N, C-alpha and C positions, 0 to 999 in steps of 0.2 A: 177655816178652809172652805172653798167653794162646794156647795151641795150639788151633786151631779144629778142629771136625769137623762132620759133616753135621747133628748135632743142634744144636750151638751156632750154626751158620750161620743157623739159623731164628730166633734170638733177636732181638726188635725192639730198635731203637737205644736206646730210653729205659730199658732195663734195664742196658745196658752200663756206665753211670756208677757202678754199685754194685759192679762186678767189679774185684777186684784181682789181682795176681800173687801166687801163693802165696809167702810169705816163707820158703822152705825153708831157706836158709842161716841164718835167725835161730833155728831150733830148736836148743836146747842138747842136750848128751848126756843130761842129766837128763830133758829133755822126751822123748827117744826112750825112755829107761828107763821113764817113766810110761806112755807108749803101750804098751810091750811088757808091762809088768806087767798092765795092764787087759785087753789082748787075750789074754794067756795065761789069765787068770782066765775071760774070756768063753768062750774055746774049751773050757775044762775044765767050766764050769758051764752055760753057755747051750746047749751041745750036748744037755743033758738037758732043759732047761725051755723053750727057745725053740721057736716054731712052725716046722714044716718043718725043712729042713736048713740050720741057721745056717752051718755050716762050708762047705757048697757055695755058700751065698750070698756068703761072703767071697771064695772063689775066683773066682766069676763076675763079681764087681765089682772084681777087681784089688786087694784089700786084703791087705796082708802083715802078719805078726805082729811081726817083729823091729824094724822101724823105721816111723816116721810115713810113710804113703804120699805119693808125689808125684802130684799131680793129672794130670799129663800121662800117666803110666802108667795111672792109673784110667780116664781118658777113652778110652784105646785099647781098653780092655776093656768099659766101660760102653756104648759105641756098639753093641756086638753085641746088647744087649737094648734098644736104642732110647733110651738115657739118656746124659746127660753131667753133668759136675760143674764148678762154678766156685767160686773162693775169694771170700769177702766179709769185710768188717771187722766181725766181731761181729754183733749183732742188726741186721737191716734192717727197714724198714717191712713190716708184715704183708701189705699189698696187693702189694708187690713180691715177697715170699716166695711168695705164692700164684701170681703170674703166672709166675715161674720154674718152679714146679712144673707149671703148665699146659703149658709147653713141654718137659716131661720133663727138666728141668735140676735137679740136686741142688745146693742152696746149702750150701756148706761154710764155716763160720767157721774162719778160718785159724788162729787161736790154739789153744793147748792148755792145759788146766787146770793150775794149779800143784799141786805135790805134796800140799799140805794140803787140797786139795779132790779128791783122787784117787777117792773113792768117789761123790761127787756134786758137780756144779757148777751154780749157777744161771745161768751164762753159756753160750751155745752155744759149742762148741769142736769140733775136728776129731775127737775121739773120739766125741762125740755124733752128728755128722753122718755121718762116714765109716763108723764101726763100728756105729752104731745104725741109720741110715736106709738106707744102701747095700745091706746084704745082703738085706733083706726085699723090695726092689723087684725082685729077680729073679723073684718070683712074679707071673705075668702078670695074675691077677685083681686083686691088690693094686696092682700098677703102674698098672692102668687106673683104679682108685679114686683114687690119688694125682693122676693127670692130671685127672680129672673134678673132684676137689676144687679143684685149682688153677684150672680154668676158671670155676667158680662163685665161688670166693673173689676172683678178680680182678674180678668184677662187683659184689661187695658194697660197700655204702656204709659208710664209717667216719664217725665224728664228729670234731669239732675236739678234743673231750676225749680221744678215742682217741689222737690223735697226741701230745698232752701226756703221756698215760700211757706211750706207747711211748718217748718221750725220757727219762722218768724211769726206766723199766725198763732202758733201754740204759745210762744213766749209772751206775745201781747195779751192773749187771752188769760194767761196765768196772772199777769200783772193786773189786769182789769178786774179779775175776780177776787183780788186781795184788797180789802178796804184800806189796808195800810200802806199800799204802794204810793210812792211819791208821784206827784204830777210830772216832774222832770223825767222820771224813768219811763212813764207811759208815753210822753211825747217823743222821747228818743226811739222807743220801740215802734211807734206809729210812723216815724220818718224812715226807719229802717225798713219796714214793710213796704212803704210807699216807693222807696228806691228800688227794691227787689221787683215789685210789680210793674215798674216802668220798663224793665229789661227782661221780661219773660220770653220774648220771641214768639214764634208760632205756637199756639196752644197744642198740647199733647192730647192724646186720646182721653187720658184721665181728666185733664183740665176741662175738656168739652163735656164729658160725662158728668163731672161735678156740677156744671151748669144745669144739665137736665135734672139732676138729683135735687138741686136747690129749688128750681121752679116747680118741682112736683112734690117730692117727699117732704121737703122743708117748707115751701111757700106756695103750695098748690091750692087753687080754688076749683070747684066743680059745679057743673050744672049750667044754668042759663047765664049768658055773658052779662046781662044787665042786673041779674039778682043771684049771684052764685052763692054756694056754701063753702065753708072752710074744711080742708082735710089736711093741709100741711102742718107738720109738727111744730115748725117755727112759729106759725101763727097760733096754733092751738095752745102753745105754752107761753105766749107773749100777750098778757092781758092788755098791754097798751096797743100793740099792733093789731090784735084781733079785732079791736074796736075801729081803728083807723083804716084798716085795709079795705073795708067794704064801702068806704066813702067814695064819692065821685072824684076826688082829686087824685086817687090812685088809679092809674090807667089800667084797664083790663083788656088783655089780648087773648085771642084764641090760641090754645096750646097747639104747637106744631114743632117740627124739626128745627125751625128757625130759633127756638129757644137756646139752642147750643151757642148762639152768637151773642147772648146777653150775659155779661159777667155780673158779679154781685159784690156788694160790700157788706161784710158781716157786722160792721160797727154802727150801721144806721138803718133806718127804715127804708123799704124798697120803694122806688118811684113807679114801678109797674109790676103787675102780677099776671099770670097765665091761667086761663080757665079751660079745663078739659070737660068735654060733655059727659064723659063717664070714665070708669077705670079701665075699661077694655081699650079705649083710645090711647091711654098711657103706654100700654104694652105695644100697640101698633107703631107708635112713634119710636119707642125704644128699639124695636126690631129694624125699623127703617134706618136708624143710626148705625146699627151693627154692620150693615152692608159696606160702611166706609172703614171699618176697623181691620186691623192687621190679622186678627184671628180668623176673620172671614176671607180676607183678600189674599193673604199669603204672598207668594212671589217675591220679587225684588222689593216691593213696598213693605212687605212683612219683615224681611231680613234687615232693611234699612231702619225700620221702626225699632227693631231690637237693638241695633247699633246705637241709634240716637238716644236710647233710654239710658245707656251707660250702666245698667243694672242686669241682674240675672233674668234671662228670658229663655223661651223655648221656640225653636224652629222645628216644625214637623214636616217631614218628607211625606210625599204621596204614598209611600209604602207603609206609613204609620210609625216609622222610626222617629223618636223625639230626641232632639239634641238640646241640652240645657246648659247654659253658661252665659258668660259675658261676651257677647259677639262684638268683634272689632273690625272685621273686614269682609267685604263681599266683592267678587269680580263678576261682571255682567256682560251679556251680549244683548244690546238693546234694552228691552224691559225684563229680561229673564236672568236670574242669578245663575252662574255657572260654577262658582266655587265660594264656599263661605268658610269663615274661621272664627273660632273663639280664642281668647287669650287668658282664660282662667280655668280653674279646675271644672271639668265638664262631666255631666251625666248623660248616659245614653239609656233611653227607656222605650217601652212599647206599651200602648194602652194604659198609660199612667203608672206603670211599674218598672222600676229600674231593671236593666238587663244584667244578668249575673256576669260579673267580671268587668262591667263597664261603669264603675262608680267613679266618683271625683278623684279618688286617690290614683286610680289607673290612668285617667286622662288628666293628670295633675297640671300639665303645662298648656292645656288647651286641646282643641280638636279642629281638624279641617277636613273638608270633603268636597268633591265635585257634585254637581246636581245636573240631572238631565238624562236624555236618551243616549244609548250606545249608537255610534255610527253604523249605518247598514242595517239597523233593525227599527221597524216602525212600532214595535211593541215597547210600552214602558218597561224599563228594566226590572221592576219589582214583579212583573207578571211573566217574565220569561221562565219557562219550565226548565228542568234539569237537562232534558233532551235538546231544547232550543239553545241553551247556554253552551252545551257540549259541541253542538254544530258550529258554534262561533269560536271554538277553541277555549272555552272558559269552563274549567272544572277544578275541584279541590285537588291539591297535589300536583298541579301543573304550573309551569311558568306561563303566564298569560300576558296578553297585550290588549288593553281596552282603550279604544279611542272614543271619546264622546263627540256628539254632533257639534259641540261648542269648540272642539279642538283640544280640550283637556285630554292628556295621555297618561295612562297609568300602566306601568310595566312592573312585573315582579312575580314571586312565587305566591300563588293563591293557596293559603293554608286551609281556610274553611269558609263556608257560606252559612249564614244564619238566616233562617226563614221562620215566619209565623203565619199560620193559616194560609198557606200557598202564596205568601208574599215575601219576596226577598228583601231582607232588611240590611244586611251588613256583609261585606266581603272583607276578610282579614288576610293581609299580605305580609310576607317577610321579603327582605332584600328589594325594596320597592322604590321606584322613582316615579314622581308625579310632576309633569310639566304643563305649562300653558303659555303658548307663543314665546318659547325659548326662556320663559321664567320658571325656575325650579320652585315647586310648591312643597315638595316633600322629597327627601333623599334617604338612601338605604341606611346611612349611619344613625338616623334618628330613631331606628327601632322598628317595631311593627306598625303597619299602616292599616287603620280600620276605615273602610270606605263606605259611607252611608249609601244606600241605594234608593233612588226615587226620581221619577221624571221631573217633579217640580216640588217646591215648597208650598204645601197646601194650607199651612196655618202658621201664624207666629203670635206669641202672647207673652205676657209678663209672668215671671216666676218659673220654677222648675216643674217638670212633668211629675215627678215623684218627690214632693217636698220632704216627706219624712226621711226617705233614704238619702236625700240630698243634705240632710241636717240643716234645712232652711229655717229661718226664723225672722220675725220682725223684731229688731232690737227695741227693748224697752226705751222710751224716751229718756234722754240724759237729764233734762230739766223736769223736775217733778213739780206738781201743783203745790202751792205753799200751804203748809200746816200752820194755821193762824195761831199766833201767840197773843192772847188777849190781855189787856191790862186788868188789874183788880176791879176797877170801876165797871168795865164791860162785863167781866164775869158776874159781877153782882146784878147787872142789868138782866143777864141771861137767867139768873136765879129768879128774878122777879117775873120773867115770862113763865117760868115753872110754877110759881105761886098762882099766877092767873089761871094756868091750866088746872091746877088742883081745885081752885074756886069753881071753875066752869064744870068740870067733870064730876066732882064729889059734893060740892056744895058745903064742905066743911069750913068752919070758921068764917063763914060768910059775913059775920058781924064786923070782922076786921077789914072789910073792903073799903071803908071810908078812910081809915088811916093809911091803908095800902096806897090808895089813890094819892093821898097827900105826899107820900114818900116819892112816888114816881114823878108827880108834877114838880116837886122840889129838886130832886136829884137828876132827872133826865128831861130837861125842858125841850129837847129836840125830838123827843119820841112822838110818834103819831100812831104806830100800830098797837103798841101796848095799851095806850089809852082807849083805842077802839075795842080791844078785848075786855078791858074793865067796864066800858059802856055797855057792851053786850051782856055782861054778867049782871050789872045793875039793872038793866032793862028787864031781863028775865026774872030778876029777884024782886021786882016791884019797887026798887029804890028810885023813885022818880026824881027827887030833888038831886040826888047824886048824878043820875043820868043826864038831867038838864044841864048841870054844871059842866060835865065832861063834853057834852055836845056843843055847848057855847065855846069851850076851850078849843075844840077841834076846828070849829068854824073860823075862829080867829087865826088859827095856824094856817088855814087855807088862804086867808087874806094876806098873811105875812110871806107865804112861799108858794108861788104859782106852780111849782113842780108837784105839790101835794094835793092840788085841787081835785083831780080825778080820783086819786088813791083814797082820799078821805071821803069824797062824795059816794064812791062805790061801796066803801066800808059802811057808811051810815045807811045806805039803801038796804044792805043786808041785815043790819041791826033792826031797822024798822020793820022788816018782813018777819 
């Protein structure tokens, strides 16, 4: 079970369905060797090119070099800087990822990349999340930026196409993370994703925010445009791209709001990167973007954004009343909504808390209400006092007639008025008729009519106002990451990695190292990382003849396979140091 702390205790219930227990015992000795190789390269190289003190960040977030970290240990240390970590199964929906971030929770994909993707992986993995994201959050300004990004991202509307794209990306990443996936299955998944991305239409708020997230949190550079430092997790965790990204052939652009217009391809290295002068600038650009979002703009744009999303959203009236459901219709006069409607079970809330008696079961078939001022009154209806309402003939227990400036007409028995902090929220009618330009919007036979009160829609955002009361959840992905079933030959290779670790850490039976090397060379001629580990042990133990033999073997492998040139060269450099 997940070990909780004061940060994790604040997580809302609807996020917990995505959390898994870190499958620590499933990591193979080769997995730990991959982690160790990447982290040693990171410590060696990133200490020179990463922003701030990368090494100090590793220590402050509880990340060790020799073995894949256990999240329990990380959480004990992360809580000291106000963060926590949870394990998840690969890619999770972007909205959920953002919301975790808003609660200062680092989402860590529990898998680790296969050895053939050691330099770069298109799938999220524990190297990317733990070694990439975690060290940099020790910086308080950057940490605040991450939290704020999460708050804003959690409010962003996605489109139905976004979720189709997410599922296709997740499927492709699962296949690519599985070394046993067939080439045909990967190519089919790539074609499927390419077809979806051709027909995405206008980008949603979430799609644009994902661009900003990618060019900052994942692939950001900081400092001087001509000699920047690395802070993006995708670069910090990619030993291949962290080298190449600072070279001249990768275009460096000043980071600005224009970055929202640059899409990205997770399967390849990026042709351009953005450089921010400092972390405060990141927050400035983010706040600039929010001025275009529905949660700030509200109005007809906000309602239409909720409709276009096709998912549960919230429209908040200027009175503070929050209506949460799947919106399907809006009537408008010019640029102003005059009537809105949901067609799904709907919750009414105020200040993020569901109103008593206005749960989804009560509004099971949806909810509709006019928006705007009452005709003949210049005062927003939410601010009309009891006396002012009575002067207009509006009082509980009376049959009333309310005409809106838009022409919407509500007639019926006003049963009660619900107010909060001197703001009218809801008028409840019986025997009620609602019309607009001869169109019937509600008729008496439908039951009671709850009329939201508010001059305008002040905000609109994704998800329900009170998720727990709404019983909201992000469904756990249907397709799980693959639990690898290794052949006996591969399992034996993993055991050999374990023997190498024992030799390195304890020095026991070091005299067997010569015969051990012969076994590896004979049985696994494609291996390069395990020979590097044996070379390291031989060098430290003073077995110069054995070390020379392995070194020559590795140099020959470089000549045979160009993809191993940098990997082996970097490994040899560490051994020599």
